DOFI-897290 format. One record per residue (C-alpha): x, y, z; residue in three letters. Coordinates in nm, 3 decimals. Example, Ala and Ser with C-alpha at 12.3 -4.5 7.8 and 13.67 -1.06 7.14 Angstrom:
% residues 2
@x = 1.230; y = -0.450; z = 0.780; resn = ALA
@x = 1.367; y = -0.106; z = 0.714; resn = SER
This chain:
% residues 411
@x = 1.534; y = 1.698; z = -1.129; resn = MET
@x = 1.266; y = 1.744; z = -0.860; resn = GLU
@x = 1.508; y = 1.624; z = -0.592; resn = ASN
@x = 1.770; y = 1.878; z = -0.706; resn = GLY
@x = 1.512; y = 2.158; z = -0.696; resn = LEU
@x = 1.413; y = 2.050; z = -0.347; resn = PHE
@x = 1.770; y = 2.082; z = -0.218; resn = TRP
@x = 1.822; y = 2.410; z = -0.407; resn = LEU
@x = 1.518; y = 2.568; z = -0.243; resn = ILE
@x = 1.606; y = 2.442; z = 0.104; resn = ASN
@x = 1.968; y = 2.553; z = 0.063; resn = GLY
@x = 1.853; y = 2.902; z = -0.032; resn = ALA
@x = 1.627; y = 2.916; z = 0.272; resn = ILE
@x = 1.910; y = 2.804; z = 0.501; resn = ALA
@x = 2.152; y = 3.064; z = 0.361; resn = VAL
@x = 1.888; y = 3.335; z = 0.396; resn = THR
@x = 1.822; y = 3.246; z = 0.758; resn = VAL
@x = 2.192; y = 3.244; z = 0.849; resn = VAL
@x = 2.257; y = 3.571; z = 0.665; resn = ALA
@x = 1.962; y = 3.738; z = 0.837; resn = THR
@x = 2.084; y = 3.631; z = 1.180; resn = LEU
@x = 2.440; y = 3.746; z = 1.109; resn = LEU
@x = 2.318; y = 4.081; z = 0.979; resn = ARG
@x = 2.107; y = 4.135; z = 1.289; resn = ALA
@x = 2.398; y = 4.041; z = 1.515; resn = ALA
@x = 2.651; y = 4.258; z = 1.331; resn = SER
@x = 2.445; y = 4.573; z = 1.369; resn = ARG
@x = 2.459; y = 4.756; z = 1.695; resn = GLY
@x = 2.143; y = 4.799; z = 1.887; resn = ARG
@x = 1.955; y = 5.085; z = 1.729; resn = GLU
@x = 1.873; y = 5.347; z = 1.990; resn = ALA
@x = 1.516; y = 5.457; z = 1.984; resn = PRO
@x = 1.439; y = 5.818; z = 1.894; resn = SER
@x = 1.544; y = 5.985; z = 2.220; resn = ALA
@x = 1.384; y = 6.298; z = 2.377; resn = PRO
@x = 1.731; y = 6.460; z = 2.389; resn = ALA
@x = 1.752; y = 6.461; z = 2.008; resn = GLU
@x = 1.418; y = 6.639; z = 1.990; resn = PHE
@x = 1.538; y = 6.896; z = 2.245; resn = ASP
@x = 1.853; y = 6.965; z = 2.040; resn = ILE
@x = 1.644; y = 7.050; z = 1.738; resn = ALA
@x = 1.422; y = 7.279; z = 1.945; resn = VAL
@x = 1.715; y = 7.463; z = 2.102; resn = TYR
@x = 1.878; y = 7.517; z = 1.763; resn = ARG
@x = 1.555; y = 7.665; z = 1.632; resn = ASP
@x = 1.537; y = 7.890; z = 1.938; resn = GLN
@x = 1.892; y = 8.019; z = 1.876; resn = LEU
@x = 1.808; y = 8.098; z = 1.513; resn = ALA
@x = 1.487; y = 8.270; z = 1.614; resn = GLU
@x = 1.674; y = 8.471; z = 1.882; resn = LEU
@x = 1.928; y = 8.595; z = 1.625; resn = ASP
@x = 1.642; y = 8.725; z = 1.408; resn = ARG
@x = 1.477; y = 8.898; z = 1.704; resn = ASP
@x = 1.806; y = 9.072; z = 1.796; resn = ILE
@x = 1.862; y = 9.179; z = 1.435; resn = ALA
@x = 1.509; y = 9.325; z = 1.411; resn = GLN
@x = 1.539; y = 9.501; z = 1.746; resn = GLY
@x = 1.267; y = 9.307; z = 1.921; resn = ARG
@x = 1.523; y = 9.189; z = 2.180; resn = VAL
@x = 1.805; y = 9.404; z = 2.317; resn = THR
@x = 2.164; y = 9.292; z = 2.266; resn = ALA
@x = 2.217; y = 9.251; z = 2.640; resn = GLU
@x = 1.901; y = 9.042; z = 2.685; resn = GLU
@x = 1.985; y = 8.845; z = 2.371; resn = GLY
@x = 2.330; y = 8.755; z = 2.502; resn = ALA
@x = 2.182; y = 8.631; z = 2.828; resn = ARG
@x = 1.922; y = 8.418; z = 2.647; resn = LEU
@x = 2.184; y = 8.279; z = 2.409; resn = LYS
@x = 2.395; y = 8.167; z = 2.704; resn = THR
@x = 2.098; y = 7.989; z = 2.864; resn = GLU
@x = 1.984; y = 7.822; z = 2.537; resn = ILE
@x = 2.341; y = 7.715; z = 2.455; resn = SER
@x = 2.377; y = 7.560; z = 2.801; resn = ARG
@x = 2.059; y = 7.360; z = 2.747; resn = ARG
@x = 2.174; y = 7.263; z = 2.397; resn = LEU
@x = 2.501; y = 7.123; z = 2.530; resn = LEU
@x = 2.317; y = 6.927; z = 2.801; resn = GLU
@x = 2.076; y = 6.780; z = 2.546; resn = ALA
@x = 2.366; y = 6.685; z = 2.320; resn = ASP
@x = 2.539; y = 6.512; z = 2.612; resn = ARG
@x = 2.225; y = 6.310; z = 2.689; resn = GLN
@x = 2.187; y = 6.212; z = 2.323; resn = ALA
@x = 2.543; y = 6.083; z = 2.312; resn = GLN
@x = 2.487; y = 5.877; z = 2.627; resn = ALA
@x = 2.172; y = 5.715; z = 2.478; resn = GLN
@x = 2.329; y = 5.609; z = 2.146; resn = THR
@x = 2.671; y = 5.497; z = 2.271; resn = ALA
@x = 2.579; y = 5.142; z = 2.398; resn = PRO
@x = 2.450; y = 5.029; z = 2.058; resn = GLY
@x = 2.708; y = 5.195; z = 1.848; resn = GLY
@x = 2.958; y = 4.911; z = 1.812; resn = ARG
@x = 2.857; y = 4.546; z = 1.816; resn = PRO
@x = 3.056; y = 4.289; z = 2.013; resn = ASP
@x = 3.248; y = 4.081; z = 1.755; resn = GLN
@x = 3.238; y = 3.777; z = 1.985; resn = ARG
@x = 2.858; y = 3.799; z = 1.992; resn = SER
@x = 2.852; y = 3.815; z = 1.613; resn = VAL
@x = 3.062; y = 3.497; z = 1.582; resn = TRP
@x = 2.857; y = 3.318; z = 1.847; resn = MET
@x = 2.533; y = 3.408; z = 1.673; resn = ALA
@x = 2.673; y = 3.289; z = 1.342; resn = GLY
@x = 2.795; y = 2.965; z = 1.496; resn = GLY
@x = 2.458; y = 2.892; z = 1.653; resn = PHE
@x = 2.282; y = 2.965; z = 1.325; resn = ALA
@x = 2.507; y = 2.727; z = 1.129; resn = VAL
@x = 2.474; y = 2.461; z = 1.402; resn = LEU
@x = 2.094; y = 2.487; z = 1.396; resn = ALA
@x = 2.089; y = 2.441; z = 1.019; resn = VAL
@x = 2.331; y = 2.144; z = 1.043; resn = ALA
@x = 2.124; y = 1.973; z = 1.314; resn = VAL
@x = 1.801; y = 2.025; z = 1.117; resn = ALA
@x = 1.966; y = 1.877; z = 0.807; resn = LEU
@x = 2.099; y = 1.578; z = 1.000; resn = GLY
@x = 1.761; y = 1.501; z = 1.155; resn = VAL
@x = 1.588; y = 1.532; z = 0.820; resn = TYR
@x = 1.835; y = 1.301; z = 0.647; resn = LEU
@x = 1.778; y = 1.043; z = 0.921; resn = ARG
@x = 1.399; y = 1.046; z = 0.943; resn = VAL
@x = 1.290; y = 1.230; z = 0.631; resn = GLY
@x = 1.253; y = 1.129; z = 0.269; resn = ALA
@x = 1.405; y = 1.395; z = 0.040; resn = PRO
@x = 1.191; y = 1.459; z = -0.263; resn = GLY
@x = 0.924; y = 1.215; z = -0.147; resn = TYR
@x = 0.568; y = 1.350; z = -0.168; resn = PRO
@x = 0.319; y = 1.351; z = 0.118; resn = ASP
@x = 0.115; y = 1.031; z = 0.144; resn = LEU
@x = -0.252; y = 1.080; z = 0.235; resn = PRO
@x = -0.437; y = 0.785; z = 0.384; resn = LEU
@x = -0.616; y = 0.701; z = 0.058; resn = SER
@x = -0.285; y = 0.682; z = -0.131; resn = LEU
@x = -0.120; y = 0.470; z = 0.139; resn = ARG
@x = -0.412; y = 0.226; z = 0.127; resn = ILE
@x = -0.390; y = 0.212; z = -0.253; resn = ALA
@x = -0.018; y = 0.136; z = -0.227; resn = MET
@x = -0.079; y = -0.150; z = 0.018; resn = THR
@x = -0.348; y = -0.293; z = -0.209; resn = GLU
@x = -0.103; y = -0.288; z = -0.499; resn = GLU
@x = 0.164; y = -0.451; z = -0.280; resn = ARG
@x = -0.091; y = -0.712; z = -0.174; resn = HIS
@x = -0.188; y = -0.791; z = -0.532; resn = ALA
@x = 0.167; y = -0.808; z = -0.668; resn = ASN
@x = 0.359; y = -0.980; z = -0.390; resn = ARG
@x = 0.571; y = -1.292; z = -0.465; resn = PRO
@x = 0.406; y = -1.632; z = -0.488; resn = ASN
@x = 0.492; y = -1.935; z = -0.277; resn = GLN
@x = 0.747; y = -2.082; z = -0.516; resn = GLU
@x = 0.940; y = -1.754; z = -0.546; resn = THR
@x = 0.938; y = -1.701; z = -0.169; resn = ALA
@x = 1.071; y = -2.049; z = -0.095; resn = GLU
@x = 1.365; y = -2.002; z = -0.332; resn = LYS
@x = 1.508; y = -1.734; z = -0.108; resn = GLY
@x = 1.481; y = -1.936; z = 0.213; resn = VAL
@x = 1.754; y = -2.160; z = 0.350; resn = THR
@x = 1.613; y = -2.511; z = 0.406; resn = PRO
@x = 1.564; y = -2.612; z = 0.768; resn = GLN
@x = 1.818; y = -2.862; z = 0.901; resn = PRO
@x = 1.690; y = -3.204; z = 0.996; resn = ALA
@x = 1.637; y = -3.268; z = 1.368; resn = PRO
@x = 1.935; y = -3.418; z = 1.550; resn = ASP
@x = 1.932; y = -3.770; z = 1.691; resn = GLN
@x = 1.614; y = -3.899; z = 1.530; resn = VAL
@x = 1.523; y = -4.246; z = 1.654; resn = ASP
@x = 1.619; y = -4.494; z = 1.376; resn = PRO
@x = 1.304; y = -4.691; z = 1.442; resn = SER
@x = 1.098; y = -4.378; z = 1.374; resn = PHE
@x = 1.279; y = -4.325; z = 1.045; resn = LEU
@x = 1.210; y = -4.689; z = 0.955; resn = ASP
@x = 0.839; y = -4.636; z = 1.029; resn = LEU
@x = 0.839; y = -4.322; z = 0.812; resn = MET
@x = 0.978; y = -4.519; z = 0.518; resn = GLU
@x = 0.701; y = -4.774; z = 0.561; resn = LYS
@x = 0.440; y = -4.494; z = 0.588; resn = LEU
@x = 0.564; y = -4.328; z = 0.268; resn = ARG
@x = 0.547; y = -4.658; z = 0.084; resn = ALA
@x = 0.197; y = -4.723; z = 0.218; resn = ALA
@x = 0.074; y = -4.381; z = 0.101; resn = MET
@x = 0.205; y = -4.448; z = -0.247; resn = LYS
@x = 0.002; y = -4.767; z = -0.249; resn = ALA
@x = -0.304; y = -4.606; z = -0.084; resn = ARG
@x = -0.306; y = -4.236; z = -0.192; resn = PRO
@x = -0.666; y = -4.189; z = -0.072; resn = ASP
@x = -0.603; y = -4.293; z = 0.289; resn = ASP
@x = -0.712; y = -3.980; z = 0.482; resn = VAL
@x = -0.570; y = -4.076; z = 0.822; resn = GLN
@x = -0.245; y = -4.196; z = 0.667; resn = GLY
@x = -0.203; y = -3.871; z = 0.472; resn = LEU
@x = -0.263; y = -3.662; z = 0.785; resn = ARG
@x = -0.005; y = -3.865; z = 0.974; resn = LEU
@x = 0.245; y = -3.846; z = 0.688; resn = LEU
@x = 0.211; y = -3.467; z = 0.649; resn = ALA
@x = 0.251; y = -3.406; z = 1.022; resn = ARG
@x = 0.556; y = -3.630; z = 1.059; resn = ASN
@x = 0.728; y = -3.500; z = 0.745; resn = GLU
@x = 0.691; y = -3.149; z = 0.885; resn = ALA
@x = 0.837; y = -3.263; z = 1.217; resn = ALA
@x = 1.140; y = -3.399; z = 1.032; resn = LEU
@x = 1.186; y = -3.067; z = 0.850; resn = GLY
@x = 1.081; y = -3.214; z = 0.513; resn = ASN
@x = 0.846; y = -2.927; z = 0.441; resn = LEU
@x = 0.816; y = -2.991; z = 0.069; resn = ALA
@x = 0.714; y = -3.353; z = 0.134; resn = ALA
@x = 0.481; y = -3.243; z = 0.415; resn = ALA
@x = 0.309; y = -2.990; z = 0.190; resn = ARG
@x = 0.275; y = -3.248; z = -0.087; resn = GLU
@x = 0.108; y = -3.491; z = 0.153; resn = ALA
@x = -0.120; y = -3.219; z = 0.291; resn = GLN
@x = -0.217; y = -3.110; z = -0.059; resn = GLN
@x = -0.303; y = -3.469; z = -0.145; resn = GLN
@x = -0.515; y = -3.483; z = 0.170; resn = LEU
@x = -0.706; y = -3.168; z = 0.070; resn = LEU
@x = -0.760; y = -3.306; z = -0.278; resn = SER
@x = -0.902; y = -3.631; z = -0.140; resn = VAL
@x = -1.131; y = -3.452; z = 0.108; resn = LEU
@x = -1.248; y = -3.177; z = -0.128; resn = GLY
@x = -1.527; y = -2.974; z = 0.034; resn = ASP
@x = -1.513; y = -3.204; z = 0.338; resn = LYS
@x = -1.170; y = -3.068; z = 0.440; resn = ALA
@x = -1.188; y = -2.911; z = 0.785; resn = SER
@x = -1.065; y = -2.573; z = 0.906; resn = ALA
@x = -0.775; y = -2.751; z = 1.075; resn = ASP
@x = -0.677; y = -2.916; z = 0.746; resn = ASP
@x = -0.655; y = -2.580; z = 0.568; resn = HIS
@x = -0.487; y = -2.415; z = 0.866; resn = GLU
@x = -0.220; y = -2.688; z = 0.869; resn = ALA
@x = -0.159; y = -2.636; z = 0.498; resn = MET
@x = -0.124; y = -2.259; z = 0.542; resn = ALA
@x = 0.118; y = -2.298; z = 0.831; resn = GLU
@x = 0.338; y = -2.543; z = 0.638; resn = MET
@x = 0.360; y = -2.299; z = 0.348; resn = MET
@x = 0.436; y = -2.002; z = 0.576; resn = ILE
@x = 0.710; y = -2.188; z = 0.762; resn = VAL
@x = 0.859; y = -2.306; z = 0.431; resn = ALA
@x = 0.865; y = -1.942; z = 0.312; resn = ALA
@x = 1.049; y = -1.824; z = 0.624; resn = GLY
@x = 0.744; y = -1.661; z = 0.782; resn = GLY
@x = 0.622; y = -1.492; z = 0.463; resn = TYR
@x = 0.248; y = -1.525; z = 0.390; resn = VAL
@x = 0.215; y = -1.589; z = 0.017; resn = SER
@x = -0.106; y = -1.550; z = -0.186; resn = PRO
@x = -0.145; y = -1.928; z = -0.185; resn = GLU
@x = -0.108; y = -1.946; z = 0.193; resn = ALA
@x = -0.355; y = -1.660; z = 0.230; resn = GLU
@x = -0.618; y = -1.855; z = 0.038; resn = GLU
@x = -0.591; y = -2.141; z = 0.288; resn = HIS
@x = -0.614; y = -1.891; z = 0.576; resn = LEU
@x = -0.931; y = -1.747; z = 0.425; resn = LYS
@x = -1.075; y = -2.096; z = 0.386; resn = ARG
@x = -0.987; y = -2.172; z = 0.747; resn = THR
@x = -1.162; y = -1.862; z = 0.877; resn = LEU
@x = -1.465; y = -1.927; z = 0.659; resn = THR
@x = -1.505; y = -2.266; z = 0.826; resn = LEU
@x = -1.390; y = -2.148; z = 1.172; resn = ASP
@x = -1.394; y = -1.766; z = 1.217; resn = PRO
@x = -1.239; y = -1.796; z = 1.565; resn = LYS
@x = -0.940; y = -2.009; z = 1.462; resn = ASN
@x = -0.657; y = -1.831; z = 1.648; resn = PRO
@x = -0.366; y = -1.955; z = 1.437; resn = ILE
@x = -0.532; y = -1.843; z = 1.114; resn = ALA
@x = -0.612; y = -1.506; z = 1.270; resn = ARG
@x = -0.253; y = -1.467; z = 1.386; resn = TYR
@x = -0.110; y = -1.544; z = 1.041; resn = TYR
@x = -0.370; y = -1.321; z = 0.875; resn = SER
@x = -0.251; y = -1.038; z = 1.098; resn = GLY
@x = 0.106; y = -1.118; z = 0.999; resn = GLU
@x = 0.010; y = -1.097; z = 0.632; resn = MET
@x = -0.156; y = -0.756; z = 0.682; resn = PHE
@x = 0.154; y = -0.630; z = 0.866; resn = ALA
@x = 0.375; y = -0.748; z = 0.579; resn = GLN
@x = 0.180; y = -0.545; z = 0.320; resn = ILE
@x = 0.151; y = -0.237; z = 0.542; resn = GLY
@x = -0.213; y = -0.266; z = 0.656; resn = ARG
@x = -0.124; y = -0.224; z = 1.020; resn = TYR
@x = -0.481; y = -0.124; z = 1.105; resn = ASP
@x = -0.610; y = -0.468; z = 1.000; resn = HIS
@x = -0.324; y = -0.645; z = 1.175; resn = ALA
@x = -0.389; y = -0.457; z = 1.500; resn = PHE
@x = -0.760; y = -0.544; z = 1.505; resn = VAL
@x = -0.686; y = -0.915; z = 1.460; resn = LEU
@x = -0.403; y = -0.927; z = 1.714; resn = TRP
@x = -0.574; y = -0.706; z = 1.971; resn = ARG
@x = -0.865; y = -0.951; z = 1.978; resn = ALA
@x = -0.627; y = -1.244; z = 2.031; resn = LEU
@x = -0.452; y = -1.062; z = 2.317; resn = VAL
@x = -0.785; y = -0.985; z = 2.481; resn = ASP
@x = -0.912; y = -1.340; z = 2.444; resn = GLU
@x = -0.601; y = -1.519; z = 2.569; resn = GLY
@x = -0.532; y = -1.758; z = 2.724; resn = PRO
@x = -0.213; y = -1.601; z = 2.855; resn = ALA
@x = -0.002; y = -1.907; z = 2.769; resn = ASP
@x = -0.122; y = -1.933; z = 2.408; resn = ALA
@x = 0.185; y = -1.987; z = 2.184; resn = PRO
@x = 0.071; y = -1.729; z = 1.925; resn = TRP
@x = 0.073; y = -1.456; z = 2.192; resn = LEU
@x = 0.453; y = -1.461; z = 2.220; resn = VAL
@x = 0.517; y = -1.310; z = 1.874; resn = PRO
@x = 0.208; y = -1.090; z = 1.900; resn = ILE
@x = 0.315; y = -0.936; z = 2.231; resn = ARG
@x = 0.658; y = -0.863; z = 2.084; resn = ALA
@x = 0.511; y = -0.661; z = 1.797; resn = GLN
@x = 0.164; y = -0.533; z = 1.875; resn = ILE
@x = 0.260; y = -0.200; z = 2.032; resn = GLU
@x = 0.469; y = -0.113; z = 1.726; resn = ASP
@x = 0.185; y = -0.228; z = 1.501; resn = ILE
@x = -0.058; y = -0.009; z = 1.695; resn = ALA
@x = 0.171; y = 0.294; z = 1.662; resn = ALA
@x = 0.200; y = 0.238; z = 1.288; resn = ARG
@x = -0.180; y = 0.214; z = 1.271; resn = ALA
@x = -0.208; y = 0.546; z = 1.454; resn = GLY
@x = -0.360; y = 0.387; z = 1.764; resn = VAL
@x = -0.260; y = 0.456; z = 2.123; resn = SER
@x = -0.231; y = 0.115; z = 2.288; resn = TYR
@x = -0.065; y = -0.012; z = 2.605; resn = ASP
@x = -0.007; y = -0.386; z = 2.612; resn = LEU
@x = -0.153; y = -0.538; z = 2.928; resn = PRO
@x = 0.097; y = -0.733; z = 3.141; resn = PRO
@x = 0.109; y = -1.111; z = 3.121; resn = ASP
@x = -0.159; y = -1.273; z = 3.328; resn = GLY
@x = -0.381; y = -0.963; z = 3.332; resn = THR
@x = -0.528; y = -0.987; z = 2.985; resn = LEU
@x = -0.855; y = -0.807; z = 2.924; resn = LYS
@x = -1.173; y = -0.998; z = 2.859; resn = GLY
@x = -1.315; y = -1.308; z = 3.026; resn = PRO
@x = -1.113; y = -1.461; z = 3.308; resn = SER
@x = -0.961; y = -1.806; z = 3.280; resn = GLN
@x = -1.242; y = -1.929; z = 3.507; resn = GLU
@x = -1.495; y = -1.791; z = 3.259; resn = ASP
@x = -1.319; y = -1.967; z = 2.972; resn = ILE
@x = -1.306; y = -2.297; z = 3.160; resn = ASN
@x = -1.671; y = -2.264; z = 3.256; resn = ALA
@x = -1.769; y = -2.188; z = 2.897; resn = ALA
@x = -1.581; y = -2.494; z = 2.777; resn = GLY
@x = -1.791; y = -2.715; z = 3.004; resn = GLN
@x = -2.122; y = -2.562; z = 2.893; resn = MET
@x = -2.358; y = -2.703; z = 2.640; resn = ALA
@x = -2.341; y = -2.533; z = 2.301; resn = ALA
@x = -2.663; y = -2.339; z = 2.361; resn = GLY
@x = -2.553; y = -2.216; z = 2.704; resn = ASP
@x = -2.212; y = -2.117; z = 2.575; resn = ARG
@x = -2.376; y = -1.920; z = 2.292; resn = GLN
@x = -2.600; y = -1.745; z = 2.544; resn = SER
@x = -2.301; y = -1.653; z = 2.758; resn = MET
@x = -2.116; y = -1.502; z = 2.461; resn = ILE
@x = -2.422; y = -1.312; z = 2.344; resn = GLU
@x = -2.472; y = -1.177; z = 2.694; resn = GLY
@x = -2.118; y = -1.041; z = 2.704; resn = MET
@x = -2.164; y = -0.884; z = 2.360; resn = VAL
@x = -2.493; y = -0.731; z = 2.469; resn = ALA
@x = -2.330; y = -0.577; z = 2.777; resn = GLN
@x = -2.056; y = -0.423; z = 2.563; resn = LEU
@x = -2.311; y = -0.289; z = 2.316; resn = GLY
@x = -2.522; y = -0.138; z = 2.593; resn = GLU
@x = -2.224; y = 0.029; z = 2.755; resn = ARG
@x = -2.105; y = 0.178; z = 2.428; resn = LEU
@x = -2.455; y = 0.307; z = 2.353; resn = ALA
@x = -2.492; y = 0.478; z = 2.691; resn = THR
@x = -2.137; y = 0.575; z = 2.787; resn = GLU
@x = -1.942; y = 0.560; z = 2.463; resn = GLY
@x = -1.598; y = 0.401; z = 2.444; resn = GLY
@x = -1.268; y = 0.369; z = 2.260; resn = SER
@x = -1.237; y = 0.280; z = 1.895; resn = VAL
@x = -1.092; y = -0.057; z = 1.999; resn = GLU
@x = -1.413; y = -0.138; z = 2.189; resn = GLU
@x = -1.632; y = -0.040; z = 1.894; resn = TRP
@x = -1.416; y = -0.255; z = 1.665; resn = ALA
@x = -1.441; y = -0.547; z = 1.908; resn = ARG
@x = -1.819; y = -0.521; z = 1.914; resn = LEU
@x = -1.836; y = -0.521; z = 1.534; resn = ILE
@x = -1.614; y = -0.829; z = 1.500; resn = THR
@x = -1.800; y = -1.011; z = 1.780; resn = SER
@x = -2.134; y = -0.955; z = 1.608; resn = LEU
@x = -1.982; y = -1.087; z = 1.287; resn = GLY
@x = -1.864; y = -1.402; z = 1.465; resn = VAL
@x = -2.215; y = -1.451; z = 1.604; resn = LEU
@x = -2.355; y = -1.426; z = 1.251; resn = GLY
@x = -2.547; y = -1.106; z = 1.324; resn = ARG
@x = -2.417; y = -0.916; z = 1.024; resn = LYS
@x = -2.712; y = -0.676; z = 0.998; resn = ASP
@x = -2.650; y = -0.556; z = 1.352; resn = GLN
@x = -2.274; y = -0.544; z = 1.288; resn = ALA
@x = -2.339; y = -0.318; z = 0.988; resn = ALA
@x = -2.559; y = -0.090; z = 1.201; resn = GLU
@x = -2.294; y = -0.064; z = 1.472; resn = ILE
@x = -2.029; y = 0.004; z = 1.207; resn = TYR
@x = -2.235; y = 0.292; z = 1.066; resn = ALA
@x = -2.292; y = 0.434; z = 1.415; resn = GLU
@x = -1.922; y = 0.409; z = 1.502; resn = ALA
@x = -1.824; y = 0.586; z = 1.180; resn = GLN
@x = -2.036; y = 0.882; z = 1.287; resn = GLY
@x = -1.865; y = 0.897; z = 1.625; resn = LYS
@x = -1.515; y = 0.906; z = 1.473; resn = PHE
@x = -1.583; y = 1.135; z = 1.177; resn = THR
@x = -1.267; y = 1.300; z = 1.048; resn = GLY
@x = -1.030; y = 1.064; z = 1.233; resn = LYS
@x = -0.863; y = 0.863; z = 0.957; resn = ASP
@x = -0.674; y = 0.616; z = 1.177; resn = ALA
@x = -0.983; y = 0.530; z = 1.384; resn = GLU
@x = -1.202; y = 0.497; z = 1.073; resn = LEU
@x = -0.944; y = 0.264; z = 0.915; resn = ALA
@x = -0.948; y = 0.049; z = 1.229; resn = GLN
@x = -1.327; y = 0.033; z = 1.224; resn = LEU
@x = -1.324; y = -0.061; z = 0.856; resn = LYS
@x = -1.079; y = -0.341; z = 0.927; resn = ALA
@x = -1.312; y = -0.478; z = 1.195; resn = ALA
@x = -1.610; y = -0.446; z = 0.962; resn = ALA
@x = -1.417; y = -0.631; z = 0.689; resn = SER
@x = -1.343; y = -0.912; z = 0.935; resn = GLN
@x = -1.713; y = -0.922; z = 1.024; resn = ALA
@x = -1.805; y = -0.941; z = 0.656; resn = GLY
@x = -1.995; y = -0.610; z = 0.639; resn = VAL
@x = -1.740; y = -0.397; z = 0.449; resn = ALA
@x = -1.500; y = -0.444; z = 0.159; resn = GLU
């Protein structure tokens, strides 16, 4: 019903616009009130007044005749000028009328075509708060792992597998049945089953490994489990896979694979602001040949646009942030020295933002960096300060909130 009313109202507006344009085109140009018309009225009054003066004897008949001749001459001249002024607008050009009508109809048709392509007839406006609520509902009600896997075509087995390797796999499977608590054996079994495309068997072995390890399971163990589930679901991040990603990032907040898949999950539910913050940090950190950067670089500019952020992807090999030499040097440092180096870089960014200001991406990066360093109180302070600087800018505030959520200082 609402959709029908929408089209009825818009159709009435379109008809009104076309009719108005045609009416304007069909009328001749209206001549403005010309001085000649005023003169005609004056001369006619003078003739009437002259007739009264002659009748009352105030003007002689001879003088009256002379004045009548002069006034009549002026009256004829004024009438000629009036005719010349009104003639150009008297009759409209029929070709102009049809052209105006054609352009009006064409304009309405083009507007309708564009709207049908990019618009949503009858769909209400979506403020930021409503869009966020919709993504939260989508996040809470999305399909589970089992449902997602049902719609995915199983991966084919690798071609030309060495028979000796297959023989070893059979022996490994048998050994794990006999020794289900063998941690190293379970890791090896899960990895090799995944390599063979046996994702269900790989996930079963990895789940057994996590059960055996319990709280001692590492970030890499949970990350491997999440990746197996995501691959099995055709790239979809299920609620179960998300739980393993969260566990991974709790144990290792800088884990790049978990951050990449977390960004993928946010993109799937429509929280492009969260996805952009996670992926932007990975692009800035590098290294340029990191395998997760290939899919990120293919999507991040579109993700940024959907998040309402203006972002230009830096070319390969010119990523922002520390140079490869800095990364190599940091890798060779002692833990304390490496921590000092990172804190120094964060301090420089914080000082520059405090004195010179900066983009919302830089503020978000500072917030997430402080969270990684465990300085949540300072991250919360920076978040509050940044909110004040971007008051009234919904897209920027959403990006800051995503960074604060990653840092653990906002819901």
